[in-house]
C-alpha positions in Angstrom: 45.6 5.5 67.3 47.2 3.0 65.0 47.5 -0.6 66.3 51.1 -1.4 67.0 51.1 -4.7 65.0 49.5 -2.9 62.1 52.0 0.0 62.4 54.9 -2.5 62.4 53.7 -4.4 59.2 53.0 -1.1 57.4 56.6 0.1 58.2 57.8 -3.2 56.7 55.8 -2.3 53.6 57.4 1.2 53.5 60.8 -0.6 53.0 59.4 -3.0 50.4 57.9 -0.2 48.3 61.2 1.8 48.6 63.1 -1.2 47.5 60.7 -1.8 44.6 61.3 1.8 43.5 65.1 1.2 43.5 64.7 -2.1 41.8 62.8 -0.5 38.9 65.3 2.3 38.8 68.1 -0.2 38.4 66.2 -1.9 35.7 65.7 1.4 34.0 69.4 2.1 34.1 70.2 -1.3 32.6 67.6 -0.8 29.8 69.0 2.6 29.1 72.6 1.4 28.8 71.3 -1.4 26.5 69.7 1.1 24.1 66.1 0.4 25.2 64.8 4.0 25.7 61.2 3.0 25.8 61.7 0.2 28.3 63.9 2.5 30.4 61.1 5.1 30.4 58.5 2.5 31.4 60.8 1.4 34.3 61.4 5.0 35.4 57.6 5.5 35.5 57.3 2.3 37.6 60.0 3.4 39.9 58.2 6.7 40.5 54.9 4.9 41.1 56.5 2.7 43.8 58.1 5.7 45.4 54.6 7.3 45.6 53.3 4.1 47.2 56.0 4.4 49.8 55.1 8.0 50.5 51.4 7.1 50.7 52.2 4.5 53.4 54.4 7.0 55.3 51.7 9.6 55.3 49.0 7.1 56.5 51.2 5.7 59.3 51.9 9.2 60.6 48.4 10.5 60.1 46.9 7.6 62.2 49.2 8.4 65.1 52.0 5.9 64.4 55.6 6.7 63.5 56.8 5.9 60.0 60.4 4.6 59.9 62.5 5.6 56.9 64.7 2.5 56.2 67.8 1.8 54.3 67.3 -0.3 51.2 69.3 -3.3 49.9 71.0 -2.7 46.5 69.0 -4.3 43.7 70.6 -6.3 40.9 71.9 -4.1 38.1 72.4 -6.7 35.3 69.8 -8.7 33.5 70.2 -11.6 31.0 67.6 -10.2 28.7 64.6 -7.9 28.5 62.3 -11.0 28.9 64.2 -12.2 31.9 63.9 -8.7 33.4 60.2 -8.6 33.0 59.9 -12.2 34.4 61.6 -10.7 37.5 59.1 -7.8 37.4 56.2 -10.2 37.5 57.8 -12.3 40.2 58.4 -9.2 42.3 54.9 -7.9 41.9 53.5 -11.3 43.0 55.7 -11.1 46.1 54.4 -7.6 46.8 50.8 -8.8 46.4 51.5 -11.5 49.0 52.9 -8.8 51.4 49.8 -6.6 50.9 47.6 -9.7 51.6 49.6 -10.2 54.8 48.8 -6.6 55.8 45.1 -7.4 55.2 45.4 -10.5 57.4 47.0 -8.5 60.3 44.3 -5.8 60.0 41.6 -8.5 60.2 43.3 -10.2 63.2 43.7 -6.9 65.0 40.1 -5.7 64.0 41.6 -2.6 62.5 38.8 -2.0 60.0 40.0 1.5 59.1 43.4 0.3 57.9 41.8 -2.7 56.3 39.6 -0.4 54.3 42.5 1.9 53.4 44.8 -0.9 52.3 42.2 -2.2 49.8 43.5 0.5 47.4 46.9 -1.4 47.4 45.1 -4.7 46.8 43.5 -3.3 43.7 46.8 -1.8 42.6 48.5 -5.1 42.8 45.9 -6.8 40.6 46.7 -4.1 38.0 50.5 -4.4 38.5 50.4 -8.2 37.9 48.1 -7.8 34.9 50.5 -5.2 33.4 53.5 -7.4 33.8 51.7 -10.4 32.4 50.5 -8.4 29.4 54.1 -7.3 28.7 55.4 -10.9 29.0 52.6 -12.1 26.6 53.9 -9.6 24.1 57.5 -10.6 24.6 56.5 -14.3 24.2 54.8 -13.5 20.9 58.0 -11.8 19.7 60.2 -14.8 20.6 63.8 -14.0 19.9 62.7 -11.4 17.3 63.9 -7.8 17.3 62.6 -5.6 20.1 62.6 -2.2 18.3 58.9 -2.0 17.9 58.2 -3.4 21.4 60.6 -0.8 22.9 59.0 2.0 20.9 55.4 1.0 22.0 55.9 -0.2 25.6 54.7 3.1 27.1 51.3 2.4 25.5 51.1 -0.9 27.5 51.1 0.9 30.9 47.8 0.3 32.6 45.1 2.9 32.5 45.4 3.5 36.2 48.9 4.9 35.8 49.7 8.4 35.0 
């Protein structure tokens, strides 16, 4: 049976992953309306990945005898000052999610839930990759400066981490 404190914090993470999916979907929509097809495709893929994370959490909670709660999500921002500013927000958001995952690890350790602690390590590794991916993209954008983004937009899907499908 899933520990109640662990179940509660995992259900919080269900909402965070769902919000992340919607955030990246909003970013995809903005990029698409600005003519950045490649960036839009990258954000759509990120949105789908976050949705899969949410589903993974829901499945685990229910499988371990808990009850996953399907929450409402706040509306994410729909406008961005620039592509660079949007990716700065991506990095900031992924760092926030990393902190949330670390909080889950801490609760698992406090509650001596070694099974969930072992299971959540997949998310720990995933967050390392997510932050590295966002940093890599920001590095490329910083090299471009205020230059044209045509080639960047065309090539961004090649910058998705190897772990992603």
